[in-house]
LOKOLKE-304755 format. One record per residue (C-alpha): x, y, z; residue number from 0. Coordinates in pm, whole numbers, plus 50000, padded with zeros to 5 digits. Example, Ala and Ser with C-alpha at 12.3 -4.5 7.8 and 13.67 -1.06 7.14 Angstrom:
((51230 49550 50780) 0)
((51367 49894 50714) 1)
This chain:
((75618 30755 63740) 0)
((75483 30782 63386) 1)
((75225 31035 63274) 2)
((74969 30987 62996) 3)
((75193 31175 62753) 4)
((75474 30926 62820) 5)
((75270 30624 62709) 6)
((75356 30451 62383) 7)
((75063 30209 62391) 8)
((74767 30339 62187) 9)
((74452 30380 62394) 10)
((74126 30279 62224) 11)
((73790 30357 62383) 12)
((73570 30050 62423) 13)
((73195 30112 62418) 14)
((72880 30154 62211) 15)
((72709 30457 62363) 16)
((72725 30741 62111) 17)
((72760 31024 62365) 18)
((73044 30845 62543) 19)
((73221 30767 62217) 20)
((73202 31129 62105) 21)
((73325 31244 62446) 22)
((73632 31025 62400) 23)
((73673 31131 62036) 24)
((73729 31486 62160) 25)
((74038 31366 62348) 26)
((74348 31347 62124) 27)
((74502 31063 62327) 28)
((74216 30830 62223) 29)
((74351 30673 61905) 30)
((74064 30442 61811) 31)
((73741 30270 61914) 32)
((73606 29919 61960) 33)
((73253 29786 62000) 34)
((73090 29445 62024) 35)
((72735 29303 62016) 36)
((72716 29282 62397) 37)
((72804 29651 62442) 38)
((72563 29748 62165) 39)
((72281 29551 62325) 40)
((72350 29714 62663) 41)
((72336 30055 62492) 42)
((71990 29972 62359) 43)
((72091 29965 61993) 44)
((71836 29795 61768) 45)
((71952 29883 61419) 46)
((72313 29769 61385) 47)
((72390 29925 61048) 48)
((72220 30257 61123) 49)
((72419 30291 61447) 50)
((72747 30202 61276) 51)
((72699 30438 60986) 52)
((72597 30719 61221) 53)
((72911 30675 61432) 54)
((73129 30657 61121) 55)
((72992 30994 61010) 56)
((73097 31140 61346) 57)
((73429 30954 61372) 58)
((73570 30923 61019) 59)
((73941 30938 61091) 60)
((74023 30687 61367) 61)
((73996 30307 61349) 62)
((73668 30158 61470) 63)
((73602 29788 61513) 64)
((73255 29644 61445) 65)
((73192 29275 61509) 66)
((73005 29015 61309) 67)
((72726 28846 61504) 68)
((72676 28524 61307) 69)
((72779 28175 61419) 70)
((72806 28012 61078) 71)
((73132 28088 60898) 72)
((72971 28155 60562) 73)
((72739 28408 60723) 74)
((73030 28558 60918) 75)
((73207 28606 60585) 76)
((72904 28774 60428) 77)
((72862 29009 60726) 78)
((73235 29086 60735) 79)
((73241 29183 60368) 80)
((72936 29406 60413) 81)
((73068 29578 60727) 82)
((73402 29643 60556) 83)
((73228 29857 60291) 84)
((73100 30110 60543) 85)
((73426 30300 60586) 86)
((73801 30297 60530) 87)
((73866 30319 60904) 88)
((73680 29995 60986) 89)
((73832 29683 61136) 90)
((73594 29388 61118) 91)
((73589 29187 61441) 92)
((73586 28810 61399) 93)
((73568 28586 61709) 94)
((73847 28331 61731) 95)
((73593 28046 61724) 96)
((73220 28002 61677) 97)
((72998 27882 61962) 98)
((73084 27519 61883) 99)
((73454 27586 61939) 100)
((73539 27559 61568) 101)
((73832 27780 61471) 102)
((73767 28089 61260) 103)
((74135 28110 61160) 104)
((74078 27978 60804) 105)
((73807 28243 60757) 106)
((74040 28513 60890) 107)
((74305 28406 60643) 108)
((74064 28430 60348) 109)
((73933 28768 60453) 110)
((74275 28922 60505) 111)
((74396 28782 60173) 112)
((74098 28961 60017) 113)
((74217 29289 60170) 114)
((73974 29312 60463) 115)
((74133 29451 60779) 116)
((74039 29249 61086) 117)
((74026 29251 61462) 118)
((74042 28886 61570) 119)
((73877 28885 61910) 120)
((73807 28677 62224) 121)
((74157 28525 62221) 122)
((74282 28386 62553) 123)
((74566 28145 62469) 124)
((74907 28170 62308) 125)
((74813 27887 62075) 126)
((74531 28102 61940) 127)
((74769 28398 61901) 128)
((75019 28190 61707) 129)
((74753 28042 61480) 130)
((74618 28387 61390) 131)
((74963 28534 61328) 132)
((75055 28248 61096) 133)
((74728 28278 60905) 134)
((74720 28654 60849) 135)
((75087 28751 60820) 136)
((75068 28788 60442) 137)
((74731 28963 60446) 138)
((74564 29291 60535) 139)
((74637 29471 60865) 140)
((74505 29272 61160) 141)
((74454 29337 61529) 142)
((74510 29035 61753) 143)
((74287 29096 62055) 144)
((74382 28902 62368) 145)
((74140 28932 62660) 146)
((74399 28987 62930) 147)
((74133 29091 63180) 148)
((73952 28762 63145) 149)
((74280 28578 63188) 150)
((74330 28769 63514) 151)
((73975 28679 63621) 152)
((74086 28314 63632) 153)
((74363 28395 63880) 154)
((74640 28390 63617) 155)
((74878 28684 63574) 156)
((74830 28789 63209) 157)
((75152 28992 63182) 158)
((75389 28704 63092) 159)
((75145 28573 62831) 160)
((75098 28918 62681) 161)
((75475 28975 62670) 162)
((75517 28649 62480) 163)
((75235 28751 62246) 164)
((75421 29074 62165) 165)
((75719 28864 62054) 166)
((75494 28634 61849) 167)
((75351 28929 61657) 168)
((75700 29047 61563) 169)
((75689 28779 61291) 170)
((75403 28962 61120) 171)
((75455 29338 61072) 172)
((75092 29374 60958) 173)
((74963 29274 61304) 174)
((74917 29468 61627) 175)
((74843 29324 61970) 176)
((74544 29450 62168) 177)
((74531 29416 62547) 178)
((74154 29373 62578) 179)
((73916 29386 62876) 180)
((74144 29566 63126) 181)
((74018 29567 63481) 182)
((74204 29869 63621) 183)
((74414 30167 63521) 184)
((74734 29980 63613) 185)
((74673 29755 63311) 186)
((74744 30049 63079) 187)
((75090 30090 63232) 188)
((75150 29715 63222) 189)
((75056 29703 62855) 190)
((75289 29994 62786) 191)
((75578 29834 62974) 192)
((75571 29513 62767) 193)
((75542 29694 62434) 194)
((75179 29605 62363) 195)
((75056 29810 62069) 196)
((74698 29888 62178) 197)
((74478 29867 62487) 198)
((74099 29893 62474) 199)
((73955 30074 62776) 200)
((73599 30143 62889) 201)
((73493 30495 62980) 202)
((73473 30425 63354) 203)
((73845 30341 63359) 204)
((73933 30622 63117) 205)
((73778 30872 63359) 206)
((74062 30786 63600) 207)
((74344 30871 63359) 208)
((74405 31201 63538) 209)
((74537 30994 63831) 210)
((74837 30860 63637) 211)
((75152 31000 63796) 212)
((74963 31150 64091) 213)
((75161 31201 64412) 214)
((75050 30927 64653) 215)
((75081 31145 64964) 216)
((74849 31402 64809) 217)
((74612 31126 64703) 218)
((74613 30990 65059) 219)
((74520 31333 65193) 220)
((74238 31368 64943) 221)
((74105 31029 65053) 222)
((74106 31134 65418) 223)
((73927 31457 65327) 224)
((73665 31259 65133) 225)
((73593 31036 65435) 226)
((73570 31339 65666) 227)
((73341 31533 65429) 228)
((73109 31237 65381) 229)
((73091 31178 65755) 230)
((72993 31541 65814) 231)
((72734 31544 65535) 232)
((72581 31220 65662) 233)
((72528 31384 66004) 234)
((72674 31089 66194) 235)
((72678 31117 66575) 236)
((72813 30895 66853) 237)
Protein backbone atom coordinates (compact mmCIF):
# COMPACT_ATOMS: atom_id res chain seq x y z
CA UNK A 1 0.00 0.00 0.00
CA UNK A 2 1.34 3.42 -0.96
CA UNK A 3 1.86 6.27 1.46
CA UNK A 4 1.62 9.99 0.65
CA UNK A 5 5.40 10.19 0.31
CA UNK A 6 5.29 7.48 -2.38
CA UNK A 7 2.98 9.45 -4.67
CA UNK A 8 4.34 10.91 -7.89
CA UNK A 9 1.16 12.77 -8.83
CA UNK A 10 1.28 16.42 -7.71
CA UNK A 11 -1.54 17.32 -5.34
CA UNK A 12 -3.11 20.76 -5.85
CA UNK A 13 -5.58 22.18 -3.33
CA UNK A 14 -8.87 23.23 -4.91
CA UNK A 15 -10.73 26.04 -3.15
CA UNK A 16 -11.21 29.77 -2.70
CA UNK A 17 -11.38 30.23 1.07
CA UNK A 18 -8.25 32.09 2.16
CA UNK A 19 -7.86 30.34 5.54
CA UNK A 20 -8.17 26.91 3.94
CA UNK A 21 -5.72 27.79 1.18
CA UNK A 22 -3.15 29.00 3.69
CA UNK A 23 -3.67 25.88 5.80
CA UNK A 24 -2.83 23.78 2.74
CA UNK A 25 0.08 26.07 1.79
CA UNK A 26 1.73 25.12 5.08
CA UNK A 27 1.84 21.49 3.91
CA UNK A 28 4.85 20.76 1.66
CA UNK A 29 3.02 18.02 -0.24
CA UNK A 30 0.57 20.59 -1.66
CA UNK A 31 2.27 21.65 -4.88
CA UNK A 32 -0.23 24.18 -6.23
CA UNK A 33 -3.73 25.66 -6.06
CA UNK A 34 -6.79 26.02 -8.26
CA UNK A 35 -9.89 28.19 -7.95
CA UNK A 36 -12.95 28.91 -10.08
CA UNK A 37 -15.84 31.41 -10.07
CA UNK A 38 -18.21 28.93 -8.40
CA UNK A 39 -15.84 28.30 -5.49
CA UNK A 40 -15.17 32.02 -5.15
CA UNK A 41 -18.88 32.81 -5.06
CA UNK A 42 -19.45 30.14 -2.39
CA UNK A 43 -16.63 31.71 -0.35
CA UNK A 44 -18.43 35.05 -0.47
CA UNK A 45 -15.80 36.82 -2.58
CA UNK A 46 -17.03 40.05 -4.14
CA UNK A 47 -13.86 41.68 -5.43
CA UNK A 48 -12.15 39.19 -7.76
CA UNK A 49 -8.91 41.07 -8.30
CA UNK A 50 -8.47 42.08 -4.66
CA UNK A 51 -8.90 38.45 -3.56
CA UNK A 52 -6.48 37.17 -6.19
CA UNK A 53 -3.79 39.71 -5.44
CA UNK A 54 -4.13 39.08 -1.71
CA UNK A 55 -3.68 35.32 -2.16
CA UNK A 56 -0.73 35.85 -4.49
CA UNK A 57 0.99 37.90 -1.78
CA UNK A 58 0.56 34.97 0.61
CA UNK A 59 1.35 32.22 -1.92
CA UNK A 60 4.00 33.59 -4.29
CA UNK A 61 5.91 30.41 -5.10
CA UNK A 62 3.41 27.72 -6.14
CA UNK A 63 1.19 27.71 -9.25
CA UNK A 64 -2.30 29.13 -8.78
CA UNK A 65 -5.04 28.99 -11.39
CA UNK A 66 -7.56 31.85 -11.70
CA UNK A 67 -10.40 31.54 -14.21
CA UNK A 68 -11.87 34.04 -16.62
CA UNK A 69 -15.61 34.58 -16.15
CA UNK A 70 -16.62 36.02 -19.54
CA UNK A 71 -18.62 34.20 -22.22
CA UNK A 72 -17.47 36.19 -25.23
CA UNK A 73 -14.07 35.12 -26.54
CA UNK A 74 -12.76 38.65 -27.01
CA UNK A 75 -13.62 39.45 -23.40
CA UNK A 76 -12.12 36.14 -22.27
CA UNK A 77 -8.91 37.17 -24.02
CA UNK A 78 -8.89 40.58 -22.34
CA UNK A 79 -9.48 39.06 -18.90
CA UNK A 80 -6.86 36.36 -19.49
CA UNK A 81 -4.20 38.91 -20.42
CA UNK A 82 -5.02 41.00 -17.35
CA UNK A 83 -5.01 38.05 -14.94
CA UNK A 84 -1.68 36.86 -16.33
CA UNK A 85 -0.01 40.11 -15.23
CA UNK A 86 -0.76 39.54 -11.55
CA UNK A 87 2.04 37.05 -10.91
CA UNK A 88 4.58 34.71 -12.46
CA UNK A 89 2.99 31.70 -10.77
CA UNK A 90 -0.43 32.21 -12.41
CA UNK A 91 -2.13 29.81 -14.78
CA UNK A 92 -5.15 31.40 -16.46
CA UNK A 93 -8.14 29.06 -16.60
CA UNK A 94 -10.05 29.04 -19.86
CA UNK A 95 -13.18 26.86 -20.19
CA UNK A 96 -13.09 24.46 -23.12
CA UNK A 97 -16.20 26.10 -24.62
CA UNK A 98 -18.41 29.09 -23.94
CA UNK A 99 -22.04 28.65 -22.83
CA UNK A 100 -23.13 28.24 -26.46
CA UNK A 101 -20.85 25.24 -26.92
CA UNK A 102 -18.42 27.14 -29.15
CA UNK A 103 -14.86 25.87 -28.78
CA UNK A 104 -12.29 28.05 -27.02
CA UNK A 105 -9.41 26.08 -28.56
CA UNK A 106 -8.49 28.82 -31.10
CA UNK A 107 -8.34 31.33 -28.23
CA UNK A 108 -6.16 28.97 -26.19
CA UNK A 109 -3.79 28.65 -29.12
CA UNK A 110 -3.44 32.43 -29.47
CA UNK A 111 -2.90 32.95 -25.77
CA UNK A 112 -0.26 30.25 -25.44
CA UNK A 113 1.54 31.53 -28.53
CA UNK A 114 1.65 34.90 -26.78
CA UNK A 115 3.36 33.28 -23.79
CA UNK A 116 0.39 33.06 -21.42
CA UNK A 117 0.36 29.87 -19.35
CA UNK A 118 -3.09 28.28 -19.26
CA UNK A 119 -5.27 25.80 -17.46
CA UNK A 120 -7.86 24.64 -20.00
CA UNK A 121 -10.77 23.50 -17.86
CA UNK A 122 -14.14 21.68 -17.87
CA UNK A 123 -12.89 19.03 -20.31
CA UNK A 124 -14.80 15.74 -20.34
CA UNK A 125 -14.00 14.05 -23.67
CA UNK A 126 -10.90 12.69 -25.37
CA UNK A 127 -11.76 14.72 -28.44
CA UNK A 128 -11.47 17.88 -26.35
CA UNK A 129 -8.14 16.68 -24.92
CA UNK A 130 -6.73 16.01 -28.38
CA UNK A 131 -7.89 19.37 -29.73
CA UNK A 132 -6.24 21.26 -26.87
CA UNK A 133 -2.98 19.31 -27.13
CA UNK A 134 -2.74 19.97 -30.86
CA UNK A 135 -3.46 23.68 -30.39
CA UNK A 136 -1.06 24.44 -27.55
CA UNK A 137 1.86 22.07 -28.14
CA UNK A 138 4.08 24.83 -29.52
CA UNK A 139 3.04 27.39 -26.93
CA UNK A 140 3.40 28.27 -23.26
CA UNK A 141 3.01 25.65 -20.50
CA UNK A 142 -0.58 24.41 -20.31
CA UNK A 143 -2.59 22.32 -17.89
CA UNK A 144 -5.24 20.12 -19.52
CA UNK A 145 -7.92 19.72 -16.86
CA UNK A 146 -10.23 16.73 -17.31
CA UNK A 147 -13.14 16.51 -14.89
CA UNK A 148 -12.80 12.83 -14.07
CA UNK A 149 -15.21 13.14 -11.15
CA UNK A 150 -17.98 14.41 -13.39
CA UNK A 151 -17.30 11.58 -15.82
CA UNK A 152 -17.74 9.15 -12.91
CA UNK A 153 -20.98 10.91 -11.94
CA UNK A 154 -22.46 9.72 -15.25
CA UNK A 155 -21.73 6.09 -14.38
CA UNK A 156 -18.62 5.87 -16.58
CA UNK A 157 -15.28 4.70 -15.19
CA UNK A 158 -12.92 7.64 -15.86
CA UNK A 159 -9.68 5.65 -15.42
CA UNK A 160 -9.39 4.30 -19.00
CA UNK A 161 -10.13 7.75 -20.45
CA UNK A 162 -7.61 9.41 -18.17
CA UNK A 163 -4.95 6.80 -19.03
CA UNK A 164 -5.50 7.52 -22.73
CA UNK A 165 -5.28 11.25 -22.02
CA UNK A 166 -1.87 10.73 -20.38
CA UNK A 167 -0.66 9.15 -23.64
CA UNK A 168 -2.15 11.99 -25.70
CA UNK A 169 -0.26 14.59 -23.70
CA UNK A 170 3.03 12.80 -24.35
CA UNK A 171 2.97 14.51 -27.77
CA UNK A 172 3.26 17.91 -26.09
CA UNK A 173 5.99 18.19 -23.41
CA UNK A 174 4.66 21.63 -22.42
CA UNK A 175 1.37 20.11 -21.19
CA UNK A 176 0.38 18.41 -17.95
CA UNK A 177 -2.81 16.47 -17.28
CA UNK A 178 -5.01 17.39 -14.32
CA UNK A 179 -7.41 14.87 -12.79
CA UNK A 180 -10.09 17.35 -11.71
CA UNK A 181 -13.13 17.04 -9.42
CA UNK A 182 -12.14 13.85 -7.56
CA UNK A 183 -14.89 12.33 -5.47
CA UNK A 184 -12.85 10.29 -2.99
CA UNK A 185 -9.33 9.71 -1.72
CA UNK A 186 -8.99 6.60 -3.92
CA UNK A 187 -8.94 8.91 -6.95
CA UNK A 188 -5.53 10.24 -5.87
CA UNK A 189 -4.08 6.72 -5.99
CA UNK A 190 -5.80 6.02 -9.31
CA UNK A 191 -4.36 9.21 -10.80
CA UNK A 192 -0.93 8.25 -9.53
CA UNK A 193 -1.16 4.72 -10.95
CA UNK A 194 -1.87 5.91 -14.51
CA UNK A 195 0.86 8.56 -14.48
CA UNK A 196 -1.41 11.59 -14.30
CA UNK A 197 0.66 14.68 -13.57
CA UNK A 198 -1.65 16.59 -11.21
CA UNK A 199 -4.83 16.05 -9.20
CA UNK A 200 -6.88 18.91 -7.76
CA UNK A 201 -8.41 18.05 -4.38
CA UNK A 202 -10.79 19.92 -2.09
CA UNK A 203 -9.94 20.37 1.58
CA UNK A 204 -12.56 17.90 2.81
CA UNK A 205 -10.84 15.10 0.88
CA UNK A 206 -7.35 16.35 1.76
CA UNK A 207 -8.22 16.04 5.44
CA UNK A 208 -8.36 12.25 4.90
CA UNK A 209 -4.83 11.93 3.52
CA UNK A 210 -3.60 10.55 6.84
CA UNK A 211 -5.63 7.41 6.05
CA UNK A 212 -3.51 6.45 3.04
CA UNK A 213 -1.72 3.21 3.85
CA UNK A 214 -3.66 2.68 7.09
CA UNK A 215 -3.98 -0.90 8.32
CA UNK A 216 -7.57 -1.98 7.58
CA UNK A 217 -7.89 -4.14 10.70
CA UNK A 218 -6.95 -1.18 12.87
CA UNK A 219 -9.34 1.03 10.93
CA UNK A 220 -12.12 -1.53 11.46
CA UNK A 221 -11.47 -1.48 15.21
CA UNK A 222 -11.55 2.30 15.29
CA UNK A 223 -14.90 2.22 13.49
CA UNK A 224 -16.36 -0.19 16.04
CA UNK A 225 -15.08 2.01 18.87
CA UNK A 226 -16.69 5.06 17.24
CA UNK A 227 -20.09 3.32 17.05
CA UNK A 228 -19.80 2.18 20.69
CA UNK A 229 -18.74 5.62 21.95
CA UNK A 230 -21.54 7.38 20.09
CA UNK A 231 -24.09 4.90 21.42
CA UNK A 232 -22.94 5.52 24.99
CA UNK A 233 -22.91 9.31 24.59
CA UNK A 234 -26.38 9.27 23.05
CA UNK A 235 -27.69 7.46 26.16
CA UNK A 236 -29.57 4.84 24.14
CA UNK A 237 -31.53 2.24 26.12
CA UNK A 238 -33.55 -0.83 25.13
